[in-house]
N, C-alpha and C positions, 0 to 999 in steps of 0.2 A: 504494500500500500504506500509506504514511504517513497519507494522508487517511482511509483506512478505520480505522486505529488511533485517530486523533484523534476521529472520530465515535463510536467505541466507548467511548473515555474519557469523552466528553460524556454518553453514555448511562449509564455507571456513576455519574458524578457526579449526574446527574438523578435516578436511582433512589434515591440516598442523600439528596439535599438537598431534593427537592420535597415539598410538604406532604401531598398526598392522592393517592388511587388514580387520579384522572383525569389529573392532571399527570404522574404517574409513567408511566401508560399511554402518554401522548403521547410522553414521552421514550423509552420502550422501543420504541414502534412506529416513530417517525419517524427518530430519529438512529441507532438500531441497524440499521435497514433500509439507510440510506445507508452506514453503516460496513461492513456485510457486503457490500453491492453493490460498494463500492470495492475491497474485498479480492478478491472474485471476479473483478472486471474486471481487476485487476492480475495475477491468476493467469492469466486467459485471455490477456492480452496477452503475458505472459512466455512461455507455452507456444507461442503463435502465432508470435511474432517470434524468440525465442531457440531453442526446441526444434523449430520448424517443424511443430507439431501443432495442428490446428484442432479444438478440443474443443467439440462441439455440446452436450454435457451441461452445461457451464458456462453456456452461453447460456440453456438451458432453466431452469437453477437461478436465474439472474438474473431472468428474466421471472417465474417462479413466485414468487420471494421478493418482487419488486416489487409483485405483485398481492395476494398473500395476507397479508403482514405488516401493512400499514395497515388492511386490513379486519378482521383479527383483533383489533388494538388497539381499533378502533371498537366491535366487538361486546363486548369485555371491559368497556369503559367504559360502554356502554349497559346491560349486565347488572348492573354495579355500581350504576348509578343506579336501575334498576328494583327492585333488592333493598333499596333504602333507605339506601345508604351516602351520608352527607352530604358536600357539597363543603367545601373548606377555607374558613376565615373570610376569607381574603384574596381570595376569588373575587368578581369585580365583577358578573358577569352569569350568570344561569342560564337558558339558552334552553330546556332540556328541561322546566322546570317549567310554563311556559305551554303547551307542546305536550301535555304529559300532561293538564293541566286541560281543554283543548279536546277531547281524545280522550274523556275521561271524560264530559264534558257531552254529546257526540255520542251516546255509548252510552246514557246515561240518557234522553235526549230521543227516542230511537228508539221507535216504537210497536211493541207486540206484534202479531204477524200475526193478522189476523181469521180466524175460522173460518167 
């Protein structure tokens, strides 16, 4: 439980201190996922060992959150990039820029279908 709270605090700190939407999305999707997963796992273990209740809904919630939260964070970051939000000045490398240029060149070089 304490580990989950610590990860959640790191998430809050990251959302406040990080410079742009991309790094904030990373903090929100990665560390908050671990924080919530640790809290759900602690809850599951408590009910299983102390209360003698095996809760499958908590297991399903853990799996669902583990799969969907990072994917959602990735899609939010990609949508922000595609809508033109610039990266922070401290950013060292922009991998998406070259990928977007290549995709645009492929589209422009494609021939129109002949009739």
